[in-house]
N, C-alpha and C positions, 0 to 999 in steps of 0.2 A: 715247656708246653705253654702255648698261648691260647687264650680264649677270646682274644680281641679280634674283631672282624678285620680291622685294618692290617693285621699281620698275615692275611691270606690274599694280599693284593699283588698284582704284577702288571707290567705294561707290555702289551702285545702290539707289534707293528701291524697296521691294518692289512698289509699285504699277506700276512701269514694266516688270516682267517680263510679256511677252505670253503668257498661258497659253491663249489662244484666238485663232484667226485673224480678220482683218477679213472682212466679208461678201464683199468683192471683192478678189481677189489684187493687182491693179494699183493699189489705192488706198493702198498703203504710201507713207510719206514717204521721201525719199532725200536724205541729207546728202552733198553733193559736196565732196570734199577735194582742192583744187588744190595739189599738192605744191610745184611750183616757186615759186608765189606765196605759199605758206603761207596760203591763203585758204579760208574755209568758205562754202559756198553752200547754201541750203535749197531743195530742189525736191521734186517728187513722182516716183515710179518711172515714171509714164507718160511722163516727159520723157527717160527713158534713151536712146532712139534719137537724140535731138538731140545727144548727146555723142559720137556715133560719127563718125569721119572716113572719107574715101574710102580704101579699102584695108584697113580694119579687119576683123578676124575675131573674133567673140565665141565663146568656147569654153565649153560647158556640160557638166555631168556628168549622164549619162542613167541613172545607177543607180536601181534601184527598191527601196524599203524592203520587206522581207519581214515577215510576221506572226510575228516571232521570239520574242515574249513568250508563254510557255506555263505553265500551272499543271498540276501532276500531277492525276490523276483523283481523288485523295483531298483535293486542295486544300492539302496541307501543304508542298509544295515549288514554288517559282517558278524557272523556267529561262529564260535568254535564249540562244537558239541563235545563236552568233556566226558559225560557219562550218563547213562540212563538212570532216571530217578523215579521210575514208575511206567505204567503203560502209556506210551506216546508222550512221556514227559522227560525232558532232558535238562541237566544242569549245563548252562552255556556261559561262555564269556562273550560279551557283545561290544561292538563299536558302531556308532557312538552310544555311550550309556544313556545320554539324555533322551534318546528316542525309545528307550526300552524300560520305561518305568512300569510299575504294577498296573495291570489293566490294559497296557498297550498291546497291539497285535502286530504280527509280522507274517508274511506269506513266503514260504519256501517250497519250491517245486509244486506250486499250486495248492499246498497244504497250509492252512492258517494256524498260527500258534499264538497263544496269549501268555503274557508274563504273569505268573502267579505269585512270585515272590522275588525280592532282591535280598540275597544273602549278605552276611556281614563281610564276606570276602569280596563282594562286588559282583559275583556271578548271579545269573538269573535262572530261576526255574521256569521253563517255558513248556506249557501243555499244548500239544498239537492235536488237531481234530482227527488225524489219521497218521499212520506211520510215515516218517520222512525217509525217502530212499536215498541215503547218503551216497551209495555207489553211483547213482545217476547225477545227483546235484552237487556233490561235495568234491573237494580237492584235498590232497595230502597237506597237512599243516606243517610246513617247513619251519625251522627255528627262526626267530626274529632277526638274528644276526646275519642270516643269508641275504636279507634286504631284497628279496625277490619272491615271486609267486612260484608255485609248483610248475615245472615244465615236463614234457613227456618222458625224458630220461629218468626223472625222479621217481616215477611210478614203480620202477624196478629197483633202483639203486638206494632209495631211502627205506628199503625193507631188507632184512636179513634173508639169506637163501633158505633158512629153516623157519621163517615166520609162518605160523599157522593158527594162532589164537587171536582173533580180532578184538581190539579194545583199547589200544594205546593211541595217544595223540602226539607222541614223539617216539623216535626209534631208539632201541637199545644199541647205541652207536658202536660200542666196542665189537659187537658181532658183525658189523657191516664188512669187516675185512675178510671174513671166512668165505671160501668157495666150497662147493660140494666135495672137491678133491681133498682139500686140507681138512675139512670136517671128517671125512672118511678115515683119515690118518690119526684122528684124535679120539681117545676114549671119552665119551661124553654122555651127559644127561641134560634134561631140560626142566626148568621151572618156568612159570608164567608170572610176570608182573606187568600190569598195564600202566605204562609210563604216563604220568599226567603232566599238564602244563606247568605245574609247580616246579618241575625239574630245572626250569630256566630262571626261577625266581631268585634274585640275588638276596643275600643277607644284608639287611639295612640297619639292624640293631647294632649298637656299639659292641655289645658282648654277644657272642654267638649262642650262648645258652638262652637268650631271650627270644630267639627266632622260633616262630611257630611253623613246624614242618607240615607239608601237605601229606594227605593220606592216599595210598594207592592199593588196589586190589591185587591179590596174588593167588596162585594155586601150585601145590606140590603133589605130584602123583606118588602112589605107593612105590613104583619102580625107582623113581628118583630118590626117594627117601632111603630106600634100601641100598642104592648105589652109593649115596653119600656116607651112610653108616659103614660101608665096607671099604671105603677109600682110605689110602694112606695119607693123601694130601688132596684137598679140594682146591681147584683153580677156578676162581670166579671170572667169568667173562662179563665185565661191566659192573658198574656200581649197583645196577638194578638187581642182578643176580646175587650180589653180595648182600644187599639189604633183605632180600627174601630169606636167604639162608640164616643170616644172623638174627633177624627178627623172630623167625620160627624157633630157633634154638633158645633165644632169650625168653620167649613167652611160654614155650612148651617143655623146655629142658633139653630138647634135642630136635633134630630136623625130622619131624613127623609129617606124614601125608595129610593133606587137607587144604581147604580154602580159607581165606581171611583177608584182612586188610592191615596195612601197617603205616605208621608215621614215624618209624624209627629214624633217628638223627644220629649218625655216627660221626663223632669229632674226636680230636685228640683226648686221650684218657680212656677211650673205650677199650674194653677187653674182648678181643675176638675169640669166638668159640668154635668156629667152623672153618673159615677160609684161611688157606695157607699161602696162596699166591693170587695175584690180581692182574688181569689184562684190562686196560682202560684207555680211553682217549684222553686228550688234553682238554682241560675244563676251563670254564669262565673264572675270572678273578672273583673273589669273595663269594663263591658259590658253595652250596652244601656238598657238592660233588668233590670239589678240591679239598674241603675239610675232611671228607671221608678218606680220600687218598692220603692226606696228611696224618690221619689217625693210624693208618696201616703202615706208613713208611717213615714217619717223622717229618714234621713241617719243614724244618730247615733243609733236609735232604731233598724233599719234593720240590721246594722252590729253587734249589740249586739245579735240579734236573730240568725244571722248566726254563731256567735261564740258559742252560746249555742247549736245550731244544730250540730256543729262540735264536741263539747264536748260530746254530747249525741249520737254520732254515726249515725246521719241521713245520708241517701244516697243522693248524689247530681246529678244535671243535668237531662237530658231528661228521663232516666229510674229511676230517684230517687224519693224521698219523696216530700211532698208538704207543702206549707205554706198558711194558710188562714189569710188574713189581714182584720180585722173588725173594 
């Protein structure tokens, strides 16, 4: 077990970053990692229901990405609306920061905002004179490694087919592979975790335990809590679903219904309380997401699977292929 950040690194050929989705969601490839046998199997996502056992419950994150990327009316400032921090007040990431010091103003969609504070993390608290209509002035905030702005096709494809709870600034990407037909064949329940921009933040500290994890809001319904309690095995779709379930069990003793927020950081050495299998995409080097998967499946085995995926030409990251860890 390693807690050194450098041991979660790998080299990905530029051409294997999936900057656009496949024509059909369910056509993604699926690498199946059998933990007990330390065996790798190459399948397609359409085969996912075949790996479910009697009594399994698949838990998905139904958050919806909001059009949080906004440019000021004069085009000089870019803002990423992270979360509401009061009436007409938002926590925002801004570019360039020098234009948005305390007291500076910015106009978005005809609404003036004033910088009230600069947080330690660099985000700004911006108080607007009236509500900002993000649906009219905003765009979906695509991941930085796409190296492009949102295009018309992204409006549909960078959302899961079951997205219904607005509040995320990044998609729960393991769920992007599901179609309504495959979902209908899958015994499932939903949690909500509003994915924050911190999901893309690399770990820069030499030791991963020194990394400060971002906090994200979540909700678990009574129906989902009851379904989790009754399940023989819980299959988490995505690291976000896993973090909700494990955080609630850690904090409350079991997966109870309710709302809250979590900054849980799952890395090797973590003792899993709820999740028995994980469907996830391929993640960035030195990321907290890769560390989570390494905690679930063993770091050396995960990196071996990543090396195999690279050799086999899998597509990586948000619009890429997926991995099922059983």
